[in-house]
C-alpha positions in Angstrom: -10.8 -26.1 13.6 -7.2 -27.0 13.0 -4.1 -25.5 13.3 -0.2 -25.3 11.9 1.8 -24.0 14.7 5.5 -23.5 13.8 7.6 -23.5 17.3 11.1 -21.3 16.8 13.9 -22.0 18.9 15.3 -19.8 21.3 19.3 -19.4 21.1 21.0 -17.3 20.6 19.6 -14.5 18.6 16.6 -13.2 19.8 12.8 -13.6 17.7 12.2 -10.7 15.8 8.8 -10.0 15.9 8.2 -6.7 14.2 10.3 -8.5 10.6 8.2 -11.7 11.6 4.8 -9.2 10.9 6.1 -7.3 8.2 8.0 -9.1 6.0 7.9 -13.1 6.8 4.4 -13.4 7.3 3.1 -11.7 4.5 5.7 -13.4 2.0 4.3 -16.3 3.8 1.0 -15.8 3.3 0.8 -14.2 -0.3 3.1 -17.9 -1.4 0.2 -19.8 0.3 -1.9 -18.3 -1.8 -0.2 -17.9 -4.9 0.5 -21.8 -4.6 -2.2 -23.5 -2.7 -4.9 -20.7 -2.9 -6.2 -20.6 0.9 -6.2 -18.2 3.7 -5.4 -19.2 7.2 -9.3 -17.6 8.9 -6.6 -16.4 11.8 -2.8 -16.3 13.0 -2.1 -15.8 16.7 2.2 -15.2 17.6 3.0 -16.3 21.3 6.2 -14.1 21.9 8.0 -15.8 24.8 9.3 -13.3 27.2 10.3 -16.1 29.6 10.1 -20.0 30.7 8.2 -21.6 33.4 10.7 -20.7 36.0 10.5 -16.4 35.3 13.7 -16.4 34.9 14.5 -14.3 31.2 15.9 -16.1 27.9 14.8 -19.6 29.6 11.7 -20.4 27.4 12.6 -23.5 24.9 11.2 -21.2 21.9 11.4 -18.1 20.9 8.2 -17.5 20.0 4.7 -19.8 18.7 3.4 -18.8 15.4 -0.4 -20.9 15.1 -2.3 -20.5 11.7 -5.9 -21.2 12.3 -7.9 -23.2 9.4 -11.8 -24.2 9.9 -11.3 -27.7 8.6 -8.6 -30.7 7.9 -8.3 -30.8 4.8 -6.7 -26.8 4.5 -4.5 -27.6 7.2 -3.2 -30.6 5.6 -2.6 -28.6 2.2 -0.6 -26.0 3.9 1.7 -28.6 5.4 2.5 -29.0 2.2 4.0 -25.4 1.2 6.9 -26.1 1.5 6.8 -28.9 -1.3 6.8 -26.0 -4.0 10.3 -25.1 -4.6 9.9 -21.2 -4.0 8.2 -21.4 -1.2 10.7 -23.6 0.1 13.6 -21.1 -0.7 11.8 -17.9 -0.1 10.8 -18.7 3.2 13.9 -20.7 4.7 16.5 -17.7 3.5 14.4 -15.4 5.4 14.7 -17.6 8.2 18.3 -15.9 10.1 16.6 -12.2 9.5 14.6 -12.7 12.3 15.2 -16.0 14.4 17.6 -18.3 15.3 17.0 -21.2 13.3 14.2 -23.2 11.6 10.7 -23.9 13.4 9.6 -27.0 14.6 6.2 -27.6 12.9 2.8 -29.5 14.7 -0.4 -29.6 13.0 -3.1 -29.5 15.4 -6.5 -30.4 16.9 -8.6 -27.1 18.7 -10.4 -27.6 21.2 -11.7 -25.0 22.8 -12.4 -25.5 27.2 -15.6 -23.2 27.7 -16.7 -24.6 30.9 -14.0 -23.6 33.3 -16.5 -22.7 36.5 -18.0 -26.4 36.1 -14.4 -28.4 36.1 -13.5 -25.6 39.3 -17.1 -27.0 40.5 -16.5 -30.4 40.5 -12.8 -30.0 42.3 -14.9 -28.2 44.9 -17.1 -30.9 44.9 -14.6 -33.5 44.8 -12.8 -31.7 47.4 -15.3 -31.8 49.2 -15.9 -35.7 49.0 -12.0 -35.9 50.1 -12.4 -34.5 53.7 -15.8 -36.2 54.3 -13.7 -39.2 53.7 -11.6 -38.7 56.3 
């Protein structure tokens, strides 16, 4: 799987997840379908609560929205949406309505890590070996 993530900056204006979902997301999906004829398989929103130091308002991003596609070609096509004047204009005009500024964009390959128990068992075996070496 492949994804395109939008990393919305934190700032003086809090991220408005309701506006993003009810206004911006339908606009973006509609323009993507209109200009590119594609749709993501899934969309996930990670809305920041606090940063890694557990302090309110310390997260570097207000939110991260990730659009997941089944193949690399679709995500690469999706990354060209702003080459269409209508899409670039309409989506950019909406940014001030829900976020502190335009997002950074990152194209990703998704790797699902499911062998967590095996990894923990490997760690425990390594730790036991370290104890025996002392």
